[in-house]
N, C-alpha and C positions, 0 to 999 in steps of 0.2 A: 747702125741700130740706133735709131733716135729714141731718146726717151729722156726725161724730166721725171721732177719729186711729184708731178700733178701726171702724168701718164696713168690707163686707163685701158684694160682688155673689157671685150664686149661679151658679156655673157648670152646663152644662148636664146635666155628668153626675152635679150634687148638691153636689158639692163650694165650699169658700167660698176668694174669693180677696177681701182688701184693698182698696180700693179705691185706697189710698197706698202711692206701693212707692216703694223705695230704691234708685237706678240707683247704680251703681260703677265707672261706665265712665271710666278714667283715672284713678283713686285707688288709691295705692299706695303700697307701704313701709308706713311708720311711718304715715302717715294709713288705712290700712285698719282697723288697728283705732281707732284714734283715731275713726273718724271711724263707722261701724258699732256704737262703747257708744255715742255722740250719737244719732243714730238711735234706738237698742232703747230710750234714756233717754228719751227726745219721745215715744214712742209707737210707733214706725214696725215693725211685725211682717210686713212684707213686704221681700227681700230680693235685689235683679234683677242677675247677672252674664252668662260668657257665658266661653267658651273667649278668645278674640278680647282679652276686658282683660285678658288673663294676669295675671290677681289673684288664681284660683280658691284655690290652695295656700294665700296670705295671709285670705283668709276661712278657708278651712277651719281654721285655724286660731285663731281668733278665735272660728267659732262653736264649736271644740272647747270651748273657755276656757268659754264664755256657756252650752255643754251643759253642764260638768260645776262651775257656780257659782264659778267663779273670783272672790275677792275682790278681786285686783291689777285689775277689768272695773271696779270700783266702780257694779257695776249696779243701778238702782234695785228691782228685783226679783226673783227668779229668775223664769228664760223656759227652760221646755224647747222640745223637739224641736218637738211636736206647740203650740206657739203660733207658730212661722214659718211663712211663706210660699218656701220659695227654688226661684227658678226661673234657670236657664241655658240657653245654645243652643251649637247644632254650626253650628260656622264650614263652610268653602266647603269646602275643602282637606278637610274628610273627608264631603264630603258623596253616599255613595251608601249601599248597605245595610253592606258589610262597616266602612267607614270609618266609621257612625254608631257599630256594637256596640263597635268599639274605641276613640273619642270617650268617648262617655259612658261609659263605666266607667270610663276614667282620670279622668276630669271627675270622677266619684262617688267613684273617692279621693284624688282634691285636696281636694275640700270636706269631704271625713271625712265622708260621709253615707251613710244604707244606700237613700233615696230621695229625687228631688226631688220639688216637690210643681207644678213646669209647667218641661218641658221642650219647645223649639223650632228649628224649623229659621230659622237666621241671614237668609236671604237666598233666592230664591228659583229661585238659578243658582248651580254650582258656581266661578264664573268672575264677572268683570263685563262679556265679553264674551259675543255672542247668538250661540252657536250651540244650535238654538232645541231639535234633539234631543236634547245634552248635559245639557240644562238639563235638560229635563221628566224626561229617566231617570235623572239625579243624584236632582234631591228627590224623584220617585215613589218611589224603591230607601230613599231616606232615611227618609219617611215609611215605609211598611214595618218598619225596625227599630225607629222610633219606637211603631208598635203595640204591638210586640212589649214591648218595656219599660214600656208602660202594661198590657199586662194581663198583665202577669210581678208587676204590683205595683212596679218598680222610680225610677217614671214615675207620681205622679194625675190628673195634669192633660199635654195632649201640642198641642201647635199652632206655628204660624208666626210672622217676620215680614218684616218687608217686599213681600208677598203680597201684589197687587192682588187687585181686581174678577177678571179671566181669568185669573191663576195658580189664587182657589181655583174657580171656576167649571171647569177642567180637572181640579180632585179630585174635584168633584160630579159630573163625568164614570163617575169611574171606580166612584162607590161606591155597594157591595154589605153595608148594615150585617146581613145575615143570612151575612155568609160565616163559615167557622169559618179563623183564621189560622192555617197549615204553614208548619211552621220549614226553610227553601229548602236548607239544608244549605253555608249562610253563602254560596253563589252569589249577584250579581247576576237581579237579574228582566224578566225578556221586556219593554216596555212593548208589549203588542198587544192585543188583542180578551180576549182571557179572563183580563188583568190585571187583578183590582181590589181598593181597597181596605174596611177596614172599619168607618173611623174619618173625620169628618170633621173638622176642627181646633176647641178647644175656643176659643181664644185667638188672636189678633191685633195680634201689638204692631207700630207703627209712627209716623212721626213726625206727630205733629197737636199742632199748635197757631194760632191767628185768622190769619193768615198761609198756612196748609196747614188748610184743616178737613175736607180729606179730608169728605165730603158724601158722595157718592156707594160710596163704602168704607164709609164710616159706618153706612149705612141700610142696604148688602148686609148687613155683619155683623152689624148688630140684628134686621135682618128671618129671618138661619139663624139663630139663636143662637149667633152666635161672641163672649168679648169681647171690646171694642176697647177694645185699650188705644195709651198714649200716651205718646212720648218726645220729648224735647224741648221741654215743654211752654211752656217760655222764650225758641225758639228761636232757644235760643244767643247769647239776649241783644240780641236784633233790638230787640225789642217794650221792652225796660226804659222805655226816654225817648222812646218813642213822645207822642206828643201827646193823642192818644183813652185811652189806657190810665192814661195817668200821672192824666187829667182825673178816669174812673174811683174809681184808686189815691184822690186827695184829697178825693171823693166817699164812701165806704166806710173813711175813715181805715186802709188798708192801703199796703200797698208793690204798686208794678208786679209781682212778682212774686208772689206774696200773689193779685190779681185773676186773673193766668193760672190760674194751678193750680186756682182757685174755680173759673170759665169750666169748667178741662174736667171737674171734677169733675160741676158742675151737669149736665153737657150729657149724660155717663151713661158715661164713659170710667173705665176705671181708670191712670192719672199715673203719670207716676217720675220720680221729682223728683230729680237728681246735686247735690252740693256736698261738698266736701272742709272747709268751712264754720263752726266749728262753730253759728254767730250765726244762718248763710241756713240750716243742715241745722235748729234750730229754727223759724225763723221761714217756713223752709218747709211748714212740720208744724200753725201757726199760724193757721188759712182755716176757723174751724170757729163761728166767733162774726160770721159776716154772713153773707149770702143777698144774691146781686148778682141786684137787679129779669129779670121778663120781659124790658123794655123795652133795660135792659139790656146780658144776657145776646144779641138780636139784633143790637145795635151791636154788641158784638164781634166775635159773626163775621163781621160784612160786611163785616170787616179784608181778606177770602180775598187770597189773590194766588195760590191755587196754586204760591206758593214752598216750595224746598225749604234745606232750610238743612244739612242732610247728604244724603247718598246716593240718589239714585231713585232703584228698578226699572222705573222704563216703557217703559224698551227689554229689557230680562228676558223673551223669549215663552218 
């Protein structure tokens, strides 16, 4: 499988998405600028953040410097807005039609951007509790706001995060691609027989690694032209010292982390990697000089235990 730091995948609306992304969760303070500059100089062109990460303002300051070609950053090359793919997400406490509109505009302002390349619903519920009607109403109303942002050009693609097959199937049941969007005068929509959505998610960002391969969800997304995006590819370090992964690392003369990231990309995922350590940022991008054999890909996949290292949305209906 031929891949490079500049490899992209095509979203079903025709937009290009870099297959390796730089995640910014838990990166704060001076580390934000240092990490993003290191990532850009290593070739990353995909940056992922979220309202919940509480670093959008800091990222916005860095991006403004990047696009103004600020010499203090010591970038390897000039980078324009169109060169980057930037993602953010809506947090649970704004999961409604009105809440989403307010949060999105605030986030866009914080990031000092005119548009986002991708905006996601961060979770299928408005809280971690399983109030079925409340969660369904919240996510579907928030999705209606995303559809409007998409048609207005404020975001180039729209999607979800931590959604499972049942959540996606629910959305498909309301899908009417021939409908015309209409402004609801900033009122919440009633979820009834007359309710419809116009667009199916372009992307689903979920936890995925060899201990949680998400086979059913992966295949569902593939069948429905939804980009499957993996976060926590190292299972929060749980797999770094795994004996079998270490054997493959020795076999390919790479680190365990590099084998895990390469596995994710070869499988067909868009992969998000995260670090504030300059050496690791560079190392995580040094994965294009080897290919994992089909046999070894299968062996790594067989490590699956359906084990979450982060949160699970299994209980959210």
